[in-house]
C-alpha positions as CSV (number, residue, x, y, z in Angstrom):
1,M,0.0,-0.1,0.3
2,R,1.6,3.4,-0.9
3,P,2.5,5.8,1.5
4,I,-0.7,8.2,2.3
5,P,0.6,12.7,1.1
6,L,0.6,14.9,4.1
7,L,-1.2,17.0,2.4
8,L,-3.6,14.5,0.8
9,L,-5.4,14.6,4.3
10,V,-5.7,18.3,4.5
11,A,-7.0,18.5,1.4
12,A,-9.6,20.6,2.2
13,L,-6.8,23.9,3.2
14,A,-6.0,24.0,-0.6
15,L,-8.9,26.3,-1.8
16,D,-8.3,29.9,-0.1
17,A,-11.2,32.6,0.6
18,Q,-9.8,33.7,-2.4
19,E,-10.3,31.7,-4.8
20,F,-14.1,31.6,-3.6
21,R,-13.9,35.4,-3.5
22,S,-13.0,35.1,-7.2
23,R,-15.7,32.5,-8.0
24,R,-18.7,34.9,-6.7
25,Q,-16.3,38.2,-8.9
26,A,-17.2,35.8,-11.9
27,L,-21.1,35.2,-11.0
28,K,-21.8,38.6,-10.4
29,K,-19.8,39.9,-13.8
30,A,-22.0,37.2,-15.5
31,L,-25.0,38.3,-14.0
32,P,-24.8,42.2,-14.0
33,N,-26.5,44.4,-12.4
34,A,-28.6,41.8,-9.9
35,V,-28.8,40.8,-6.5
36,V,-28.2,36.6,-6.2
37,V,-29.1,34.9,-3.0
38,L,-27.7,31.7,-2.1
39,F,-28.9,29.2,0.2
40,G,-26.8,27.2,2.6
41,R,-28.1,23.7,4.0
42,T,-30.1,23.4,7.0
43,E,-29.7,20.7,9.3
44,K,-33.0,19.6,9.1
45,E,-32.8,19.6,5.2
46,S,-29.5,17.2,6.4
47,G,-32.2,15.0,7.2
48,D,-29.7,11.7,8.6
49,D,-27.7,12.0,12.5
50,R,-25.9,9.0,10.8
51,A,-24.1,10.7,8.0
52,G,-23.6,14.0,9.2
53,F,-23.7,17.2,7.7
54,F,-23.2,18.0,4.1
55,Q,-23.1,21.6,2.6
56,E,-25.1,22.3,-0.6
57,P,-22.7,21.7,-3.4
58,N,-23.5,24.8,-4.9
59,F,-23.3,26.9,-1.8
60,Q,-20.2,25.8,-1.0
61,Y,-18.7,26.0,-4.0
62,L,-19.6,29.7,-4.0
63,T,-18.9,30.6,-0.2
64,G,-16.6,28.0,1.1
65,W,-19.2,27.6,4.1
66,S,-19.3,24.2,5.6
67,Q,-21.7,24.5,8.6
68,P,-25.5,24.6,8.1
69,D,-27.9,27.0,7.8
70,A,-25.8,29.7,6.3
71,L,-27.0,31.9,3.6
72,A,-25.3,34.8,1.5
73,L,-26.2,37.8,-0.6
74,L,-24.4,39.2,-3.6
75,S,-25.2,42.4,-5.0
76,P,-23.2,44.8,-6.8
77,K,-22.5,47.1,-3.7
78,G,-20.8,43.8,-1.5
79,D,-21.4,40.1,-0.7
80,T,-22.4,39.7,2.9
81,L,-22.6,36.7,4.3
82,F,-25.2,35.2,7.0
83,L,-24.9,33.1,10.2
84,P,-26.8,31.9,12.4
85,Q,-26.6,32.8,16.2
86,R,-26.5,29.7,18.0
87,D,-27.3,29.2,21.7
88,Q,-25.3,27.2,24.7
89,R,-27.7,24.4,24.1
90,W,-26.7,24.3,20.2
91,R,-22.7,24.2,21.3
92,R,-23.2,21.9,23.9
93,Y,-24.7,19.5,21.2
94,N,-22.8,20.3,18.1
95,G,-19.3,22.3,19.5
96,P,-18.0,25.4,18.7
97,A,-19.6,27.9,16.6
98,P,-18.8,31.1,15.0
99,D,-19.8,34.1,16.6
100,P,-21.6,36.7,13.4
101,D,-20.6,39.5,15.0
102,D,-16.9,38.2,15.1
103,A,-14.8,40.8,12.4
104,A,-12.5,38.4,11.7
105,L,-14.7,36.7,10.2
106,R,-14.0,38.4,6.9
107,E,-10.7,38.0,6.2
108,S,-11.7,34.6,7.4
109,T,-14.4,34.0,5.2
110,G,-13.4,36.6,2.6
111,F,-17.1,38.1,2.2
112,D,-17.1,41.9,2.4
113,A,-19.5,41.7,5.0
114,V,-20.5,38.8,7.8
115,A,-24.1,39.4,10.1
116,P,-26.3,37.4,11.8
117,A,-28.7,35.8,9.5
118,A,-31.4,37.8,11.5
119,K,-30.8,40.7,9.4
120,F,-31.1,38.7,5.9
121,E,-34.6,40.7,5.3
122,A,-33.4,44.7,5.9
123,L,-30.3,44.0,4.1
124,L,-32.4,41.9,1.2
125,A,-34.5,45.4,0.8
126,Q,-31.5,47.4,0.8
127,A,-29.8,45.5,-1.9
128,L,-33.1,45.3,-3.8
129,E,-33.6,49.4,-4.4
130,S,-30.1,49.6,-6.3
131,A,-30.4,46.3,-8.2
132,S,-32.7,45.3,-11.9
133,T,-32.9,42.2,-11.1
134,L,-33.1,39.1,-8.3
135,F,-31.8,35.8,-8.9
136,S,-31.1,32.3,-7.1
137,L,-31.0,28.6,-7.3
138,T,-34.6,27.8,-8.0
139,G,-35.8,24.9,-6.5
140,H,-34.4,25.3,-3.2
141,P,-36.7,24.3,-0.4
142,M,-36.3,28.1,0.7
143,T,-37.3,29.8,-3.0
144,D,-40.6,30.5,-1.5
145,R,-39.2,32.4,1.8
146,L,-37.6,34.5,-1.1
147,R,-40.7,35.0,-3.2
148,A,-42.0,36.0,0.5
149,L,-40.3,38.8,0.8
150,A,-39.9,39.6,-3.0
151,P,-43.1,39.4,-4.1
152,L,-43.3,41.8,-7.0
153,R,-39.9,40.4,-8.5
154,E,-39.4,37.4,-11.0
155,I,-36.7,35.7,-9.1
156,R,-34.8,34.3,-11.5
157,D,-32.5,31.6,-11.8
158,A,-28.4,31.4,-11.7
159,T,-28.3,27.3,-12.3
160,V,-26.6,27.8,-15.7
161,E,-24.4,30.5,-15.1
162,V,-22.9,28.3,-11.6
163,A,-23.2,25.1,-14.0
164,R,-20.6,27.5,-16.7
165,L,-18.1,28.5,-14.0
166,R,-17.7,25.2,-12.5
167,M,-17.4,24.0,-15.9
168,K,-13.6,25.2,-15.9
169,K,-11.4,24.2,-12.8
170,T,-9.2,25.8,-11.4
171,E,-5.2,24.0,-10.4
172,S,-6.0,24.2,-6.8
173,E,-9.1,22.0,-8.0
174,I,-7.5,19.9,-9.8
175,E,-5.7,19.5,-7.4
176,L,-8.7,18.2,-5.2
177,I,-9.3,16.2,-7.9
178,R,-6.1,13.9,-8.3
179,R,-6.5,13.3,-4.6
180,S,-10.0,12.1,-4.5
181,T,-8.6,9.6,-7.7
182,E,-5.4,8.7,-6.0
183,A,-7.0,8.1,-2.6
184,S,-9.8,6.2,-5.1
185,I,-7.3,4.1,-6.0
186,D,-5.3,2.9,-2.7
187,A,-9.2,1.6,-1.5
188,H,-9.7,0.5,-4.4
189,F,-6.7,-2.0,-4.1
190,A,-8.0,-2.4,-0.3
191,A,-10.7,-4.3,-1.3
192,W,-9.1,-6.3,-4.1
193,K,-7.0,-7.8,-1.2
194,R,-10.0,-8.4,0.9
195,A,-11.9,-10.2,-1.5
196,A,-11.8,-13.4,-1.4
197,P,-14.3,-16.6,-2.1
198,G,-15.9,-17.0,1.6
199,L,-16.3,-13.3,2.2
200,F,-19.4,-11.5,1.7
201,E,-19.6,-8.3,-0.3
202,Y,-20.0,-6.4,2.3
203,Q,-16.8,-7.2,3.9
204,A,-14.8,-6.2,0.4
205,A,-16.9,-2.6,0.6
206,A,-15.5,-2.4,4.2
207,A,-11.8,-2.1,3.6
208,F,-12.8,0.1,0.8
209,T,-14.5,2.6,2.7
210,A,-11.7,1.9,6.0
211,A,-8.7,3.2,2.7
212,L,-10.7,6.5,1.9
213,L,-11.5,7.6,5.7
214,D,-8.1,6.6,6.5
215,R,-6.5,8.9,3.4
216,G,-8.4,12.1,5.1
217,C,-11.6,11.8,2.9
218,S,-15.1,13.0,4.0
219,R,-17.0,10.0,2.6
220,A,-17.5,8.0,-0.7
221,A,-18.4,10.1,-3.8
222,Y,-21.8,7.5,-3.6
223,A,-23.7,4.8,-2.8
224,S,-20.3,2.2,-3.0
225,I,-21.8,-0.9,-5.3
226,F,-19.8,-4.1,-4.4
227,A,-21.6,-6.3,-7.2
228,S,-20.6,-10.2,-7.3
229,G,-21.6,-13.0,-9.5
230,P,-25.7,-11.9,-11.0
231,N,-25.2,-9.2,-8.7
232,A,-23.1,-7.4,-11.1
233,L,-26.3,-7.3,-13.7
234,T,-28.1,-5.0,-11.8
235,L,-26.7,-1.5,-12.9
236,H,-27.6,0.2,-9.2
237,Y,-26.9,-3.2,-6.8
238,W,-26.8,-0.9,-3.2
239,R,-27.3,-4.0,-1.1
240,N,-23.3,-5.4,-0.5
241,S,-24.7,-8.6,1.3
242,R,-24.2,-12.2,-1.6
243,K,-21.4,-14.1,-0.2
244,M,-18.0,-14.4,-2.7
245,D,-17.8,-17.9,-4.4
246,A,-14.3,-19.0,-6.4
247,G,-14.7,-18.2,-9.9
248,D,-16.7,-15.5,-9.3
249,L,-16.3,-11.8,-10.7
250,L,-16.4,-8.5,-8.6
251,L,-17.4,-5.5,-9.9
252,I,-16.6,-2.3,-7.3
253,D,-18.6,1.0,-8.6
254,A,-17.0,3.1,-5.7
255,A,-14.8,6.4,-5.4
256,A,-14.2,8.6,-3.0
257,E,-15.0,12.3,-2.2
258,C,-12.5,14.5,-0.4
259,G,-12.5,18.4,0.3
260,G,-15.6,18.1,-1.6
261,Y,-14.4,16.8,-5.4
262,A,-15.0,13.4,-5.9
263,S,-13.9,11.0,-8.4
264,D,-15.5,7.8,-10.2
265,V,-13.9,4.1,-10.6
266,T,-15.4,1.5,-11.5
267,R,-13.3,-1.8,-12.0
268,T,-14.2,-5.7,-12.3
269,I,-12.0,-8.2,-10.6
270,P,-12.2,-12.0,-10.5
271,V,-12.6,-12.9,-6.3
272,G,-9.7,-15.1,-5.8
273,G,-7.4,-12.7,-8.1
274,K,-7.0,-14.7,-11.4
275,F,-9.7,-15.0,-14.6
276,S,-10.6,-17.5,-16.6
277,E,-9.9,-17.9,-19.8
278,R,-13.0,-16.4,-21.3
279,Q,-13.0,-13.8,-17.9
280,R,-9.6,-12.8,-19.3
281,E,-11.2,-12.3,-23.1
282,L,-14.1,-10.7,-22.6
283,Y,-11.6,-8.2,-19.5
284,E,-9.6,-7.2,-22.2
285,I,-12.1,-6.8,-25.2
286,V,-14.1,-4.0,-22.4
287,L,-10.2,-2.6,-21.5
288,G,-9.3,-2.2,-25.3
289,A,-12.8,-0.8,-25.5
290,E,-11.7,2.0,-22.7
291,K,-8.2,2.5,-24.1
292,A,-10.2,3.2,-27.4
293,A,-12.3,6.1,-25.7
294,I,-9.4,7.7,-23.6
295,A,-7.2,8.1,-27.1
296,A,-10.4,10.0,-28.8
297,I,-11.1,12.8,-25.8
298,K,-9.4,15.8,-26.9
299,P,-10.8,19.2,-26.4
300,G,-14.3,20.1,-28.3
301,V,-15.2,16.0,-28.4
302,I,-18.6,14.6,-27.5
303,H,-19.4,11.8,-25.4
304,E,-22.9,11.3,-26.9
305,Q,-24.2,7.9,-28.0
306,G,-25.2,7.8,-32.0
307,M,-23.0,11.3,-32.8
308,K,-20.7,11.6,-35.0
309,G,-17.6,11.5,-34.2
310,A,-18.3,11.0,-30.6
311,I,-16.1,8.8,-27.6
312,Y,-18.9,6.9,-27.4
313,Q,-18.4,5.4,-30.6
314,A,-14.9,5.2,-31.1
315,A,-15.3,2.6,-28.0
316,L,-17.9,0.5,-30.1
317,D,-15.8,0.5,-32.8
318,Y,-12.6,-0.8,-30.8
């Protein structure tokens, strides 16, 4: 097993406040003379005490703020992050919480101002006095609240503009994706070593999860699939409960999420470490198709099935 790079364990530190500030500035440039309201995920929305809290991805991308019950107001006059006031009971259960009145938060977050959430309504009204349009990420549960606060304004959707920003990755983002991929590879190797006749799929899955957590990743990128034998025919098999037999193939579709960036890896291995002759033949066919697809990748190439020159067609033609 490869040694764990120290930087991998602090991957979240790769993105600083200035990077998040630059993203907000880019969004405002794409939406000139507009007010943009962003809602973070609430504690209630996380809905699962077993998994812990994870921020709404677009809010995380634009603010860098990972704690619940926050919202942000972006306007031509400046950006404000709104945070809840936490009482002692909340802190007793959840730990320390930032004070929205702490002046040091402006520098650490990169926002022009940080304010208690209770001031949001008043500051939104002020911002709308000098802005022509109001944007948010529609579909969020809090959008109805926003409509009530600005009943005479059309709330336009900023999802497309945010998606365009996210299509182009910075060097630090690429590094985080690389780290999540490296962690995913190491976790796959750990699962491969664990997979053996007589063991259960969930035991290989446990080895995978332990390895990615050991590398400082927060969670799996999606529900891990460990499908042996006939289970591999189910596209989104999730039970991971079958006992593996000698001669089985084990399909593993699993990857890590590190610092908010995810990988996606699927591999099929022989349980016990050796392919049969027919299994090896099929493996080589699929491997060749994958290599053909990778060789076809270049700027401007499309991937959709049925389109001329598509990456999909390069794999199919192999």
